[in-house]
N, C-alpha and C positions, 0 to 999 in steps of 0.2 A: 370340235365334236359337240354335238347337241347334248344338253343336260338330260340325265336319265330320269324316267318317270316310272319308277317301280317301287314297291314296298321295301321297307328295311328288312323284312323277314326273308325276302327272296335273296337280297344281297348277302346278308350275314349267313344265311343258310348255305349258299353256294360257296362262299369264301372259306368257311370253316367246317364244311361238311366232310363226310368220310371220303368223298371223291378226290380230295387233294392228297390223300395218303398213299395212293398207289404209285409206283415208280414210273410207269409208262403212261398213266392217265392224268397225271398232275397238270401237264401242259395243256391238254385238251380241256380239262376242267376249268383252268384259268381262262381259256378262250370262251368257254360256255358262260362263265360269269360275265365276261365282257360283252358277250353277244346279247345285248338287251335292246329293246325297241326304243328308238328315239321318236321325236315328234314328226320327223320326216322319213319317208320311205328310202330316200337315197342314202341317208346316213346308215340306216339299218342294213341296206344291201351292201354298202361298202364294208361295214363291220363284219357281216357274214362272210364276205370274200376273204377278208384278212384272217378270220377264224379258220376257214377251211384251209388256207395256205399254211398257217402255223400248224394246224393239225396234220397236214400232209408231211410237214417237216418232221414232226414228232414220229410219224410212222416210218420215216426213212432211216431212223437211227437204229443201231443194233449194238450188240455187245462188243463188236469189233470197232464200231464207229459211234461211240456215245457222244452226247453233248456235254461239255463241261458244266459244272454246277454254276459257275459264274455266268455262263451264257444263258442257261435256263433262267436264272434269277433275273438277268438283264432283260430277257424277252418278256418275262412275266411283268417286271416293273414297267416296261415300255407300254404294255397294253393297259395296265392299271392306271398309269399316268394319264391315259386318254379318257378315262372315265370321268364323267361330270359329278358335281356335288349332288348328294341325295339327302332326303329327310329320313332319319332313322329313329325308331322308337325302341326303348328298352329300359332295363332296370340297372341302376348303377351298382357295381360291386367293386371292391378293392380300390377305393378312392385314395389317391396319394397326393397330398399338398405339402411339398417340402418347403420349409421356410427359406425365403430368399430366392427360390427358383421361379423362373418366369413361365414355366410350363406345368400344367396339372395333368397327371396320368390317372386313368380310370379304366375300368372294364365295363362294357355295355353288354348285358346278358338278356337273352330272350328266354324267359322262364318257361314258355310253352314247349320249346324244343330243346332246352338245355344247351343252347349255342351262345357263344360270347365272342366279342371282338374288342381289341384294345382301342382306346380312344385317347387322343391327346388334344389339348387346347391351351391357348394362352391364358395366363392367370386372369387378365381383365375380362375374358369371356366367362370364366367360371365365377368370378367375383360378383357378376351381375345377378346371379341366382344363388349365391352361396348361402344366404339366410334361410332359404326354403329347400335347398337340395343337399342331400347327404346320402350316405350309403343306404341302399334299399329303395330310394326314390325312383319313380318312373319319370323319364324325361324324353323329350324329342330334340334331337340335335340335327343341325344342318352341317354335314361333313363331306369331305372329299377323301376317297380311298387313297392310301399311300402304301408304297412297298419299300421296306427297308432291306436292300439287297444283301448287305453283309450277313444278316441273320436269316434272311428269307422270311421276314415277318410282315404280315399285313396289319395295318391299323387305319383308323379314321382320324383325320384332322378336322376337329369341330370348329366352325366359325360362329355358330350361334347355338344357344341351348335354352330350352323352355321346359318348365315342369308341366306335367300333364295330370289329368284326373285330380286327385286330392292335392297333389303338389301345386297344380295351377290354382286351385281354390285357396290354398294356404298362402300362395304368393300374393294373390289379390288382397287377402285379409291382412297380410303383413304390410303391404303398401298402405292400406287404409289405416292400419294401426299407427304407422309412422306419421301419416298426415294428421290424424286426430291428436296424436301425442304431441306433435309440434304446436298445435293450437292450445295445448295445456288442458285438454279435457280430462286427462288421467292424472293430473297433479294431485298430490296428497293434500295440499291446502284447500282444495275444493271439497274434500270429504266432510259431510255433515255428521255430527254424532247422533247415535240412536237414543231415543228416550229410554229411561230406566224401566218404566212400566207403561207401555202403550195401552191406551184404553180402547182404541179402534184401529185395527190393522187392515190395510188394503191388500188383497191377494189377487194376482193376475195369473191364471193357470188354465189348463185345458179342462173341458167339461168332463166331470166324473173321472178325472185322472188320478193315478196313484200319487202324483205330486200334491194335488189338492187334499187328498185323504191324509197323507203324511203330515202336511203342515197343520191341518185342522186338529187332527187327533193328538199330535204331540204338543201343540200349543195349549189345547184345553186340558190335557193331562197335567201340564206344568202349572197352568194358571186357569182354573175353571171359569173365572169371571171375564176372561178376555173375549172381545167381540171382533167379528170379521165383516168386511165389506168385500164380497167376492165378485170378480169379473171373469166370466168364462169366455175364453177366446180360442181361436185356432193357434196352435203352437208350432205348426209346420205347414209348408205349402205357400201358395201365392197370397193368401189372405192373412197370413200370420202377422206380418209386419204392421199393416195399417190397423188391425184389430188390437194388437198389443200396444201400439202407440196411443190409440184412442183411449184404451182402458187406463193406461198410466196417467194420461192427462186428466181424465175424469176424476180419478182418485186423488190426484194432486190438488184439484180445485176444491175438494171437500175439506172444510176447515177442521172437522172432527177426526180425520185420518191422521194418525201420528207417524206411521211408517208404511211403506209399500214393499211387498214381496213379489217378485217376478219368479215363478217357479215352473220347472219342466223337468221331466225325467230324462234319463240318458238316451242317446241315439247316435247316429253316425254324424260325420262332419256336415254332410248335406242337410241332415235333419235339423241341426243346430244353427244353420246359416242365418235364419231370421234374427237371431239374437246377436249377430255381429253386423247387422244392417246399420248403415250410417244414420238413417233417419231415426231409428230407435235409440241409438247412442246419443244423438243430440237431444232427443226428447227427454231422456233420463238426466242428461247434464243440466237441463233447464229446470228440473223439478225443484220446488222449494221443500218438499217433503223428503226425508231420507229414504233411499231406495236400497233394497237388499236383492242381490242376484243369487238365485239358487237354480242354476241351469245344469242339467246332466249330473255327472258323477265327478269324482275328484280329478281325473286326468283332463276332463273337458274344461276349456278355457275360452269361451266366446268373448268378444269385445265388451259385452255388457258387464262382465266381471270387472273390467278395468275402470269403467266409468261409474259403476255403482258405488255407493258410500260404504257398503260392506259386501264381501263375497263369501257365500256359504257353499261348501262343497256339495251338499245335497239339499233337497227340500226339508228333510228331517233336521239337518244341521241348521237350516235357516230358522226353524221354529225354536230350536234351543238357544240360538244367539239373540233372537228378538224378544222372546218371552222368558222372564225369570221363572225359576221353579219355586212354587209356593212353599214346599217343604224345606228347600235349601234356604229360602229367605227367612222362614220362621226360625230355623236353626241359627242362621246368622244373627237375627235380631236377639235371640236368646243369648247367644254368645256375647254379643255387644252389651246386653244388659248385665250379664255376669261380670264382664270386664269392667263396666262402669261402676258396678257395686263394689268390686274389689278395689278399684281406684279410689272411690269415695271413702270406703272403710279404711284403706291405707292412709289416706289424707287425715282422716279423723284421728286414727291411732297416732300418727306422727305429731299432730298438733296437741293431743293429750299428753304425750310424752314431753313435748316441749314446755307445755304449761306446768306439768308436775316438776320439771327441772327448774323452771323459773321460780315456782313457789317454794322450792327447797332452798333457795339462796337465803343467807342470813338477813339481808336487807328486807326480804319479803316476810320472813318469819317474825322479826322484831323491827317493824318500821320506825318506832320511836327511838331506837337506839342511836341512830344517826343524829336526831335532834338533841338527845341527851348529851351525846359526845360534843356537840357544838355549843351547848348552852354555856359552859364554863368559858369557852373562848369568846363568846358574845359578851358575857359579863366583864371579862378582862378588857376587851376592846372598849366597852362602854365606859368603864372607870378611867381608862387611859385617855379616852376622848374628853371626859369631863376635866381631868387634870390639865390636859393641854389647853382646853378652852379657858379654864380658870387662870392659868399662867398668862394666856394672851390677854384676858380681860384686865388682870392686875397690871400688866405692862402698859396697856393702853390707858388705864386710869392714871398711872404715874406720869406718863407722858402728857396726858391732858392737864394734870395739876401743874406741872412745870410750865406748860404753855400758857395756862391761865395766869400764873404769877407773872410771867414775862409780859403778857398783854396788859395786866393791871399796872405793872411798873411803868410801862410806856404809855399809859392812857392819859389824855389831857385832864381828866378828872383828878388823877393823882397829883398832877402839877398844881391844880387849883387848891387841893387839900393842903398843899404846902404854903399857901398864902398868896398865890399869884391870882391875877384877874385878867380877863379878856375883854377888851373894849371893842364895841361894835358901833358903827354909825347907824343912822336911821335906816339906811338901805340894807343893813345887815353885814356889810363888809367889815373886816377886822382892821383895827388901827394898828399899824406897825411902826409908825414914825410920827414924831410931833409935828412934822411938816404937813402931815396929812389932815390936821384938824385946824379949825379956825377958832379964834377967841369967841367965847360965849356959845360955842356949838354944843348941842346936847348929845350925849353919848349914852350907851347902855354898858354897864360894867357887869361881867359874868364872874361870879365867885363860886366857891365850892358849895355853898348853901343856897344859892339863887342868884338873882341879878337885880340891879337898881340903876337909877338914872344919875348921871353926873353931868356937870357943865364945865366946859373948859374955861379956865381963868383968863383974865385979860392979858396977863403977861405970859406969853408962850415961851416955853423953854426951848431954846435952840439946841439941837443935839450936838454933842461934842463930836469933833471929827475923829 
């Protein structure tokens, strides 16, 4: 049978409309649901003939000859099985994802007509869009009608599911978010710190917008001396992305700009799409100057919030986070001065107490007492050292005297004093034996009082053996 080419509203309306509730019209209603036009006239004609045949069968029943429920259910199921797959649009309600189950159950509702139909799909079909599809989301499903005969229940078996409208936009943004996140553009280590007190702030916003007024007024109220370099651009529409990108790059090239704020008021998802554009995200990621994202309100979260160095919930919040409050800073400075004064005063007091305690010690009150106490000891040690030194000198003197006496006793001079003489030859050698001299040889005799010359007599005395 050829695939059906009809809207989901026609199908769901016919399948769950009030026409299925009558006891005698339910069969003909099912036939009327099935009697849709295909791409060929022959298929439509054949379907019409079958419908008329089944309708005539229904008309032939009576109270005495009714059709069994199982037969009616079988006939309905037979014709529904012949229906082709259709694209159906609706809103998801009563979503059921049971852990471990391979099938996901949900109800697809047409909010315009308050009509709904049960939908089942395999888990892998739903997991493909699970990140952006939940209860309340509008989706388009490619499904084939199915009839559950035991309960007489009609449902759609979905083979493909796509988010539509906002859901489709969010799905594309989610895919882009994953891609950019995989590149590391949203990593925390890429975030640059904001300066404590920026001298010149770059502001990218709409012309004469509430966002511009909120940032300027709140920043100047907090720090009157702050200066701004403002770039007015389109913040929605086809020209928004190139203008915002150009403004951000111009401000980043200015060396005096300390921080850049990209601000816009609230709006719909479509209005805020320019601030999730890949070109803008990459331009902000390449900035050397810290960038603050102040887009929309607290619930809004464009991709610019993820790549920026700081995310502010509103333009007013951006002014508060970028510019310090002069009053608060003066109070903080005064508090720090008071704290420093207390710290220094406490340090001085502590040192004064320590000095007073040190001066109160006896050694500091009478510094000469220690010297006086040690003076007697020094005198005693000095006397003892003198005594010891005297004893050592006396002992050394006695030893020296004894040694001198022994040296004198053993001296050759002492021998000469006793009457001995030492004979020397002319060459100075000592004569020890008579055989060493010759007759008439002249010798020198050394005695205690001096020396004199002697001559050897002619008769030489031969020494006794």
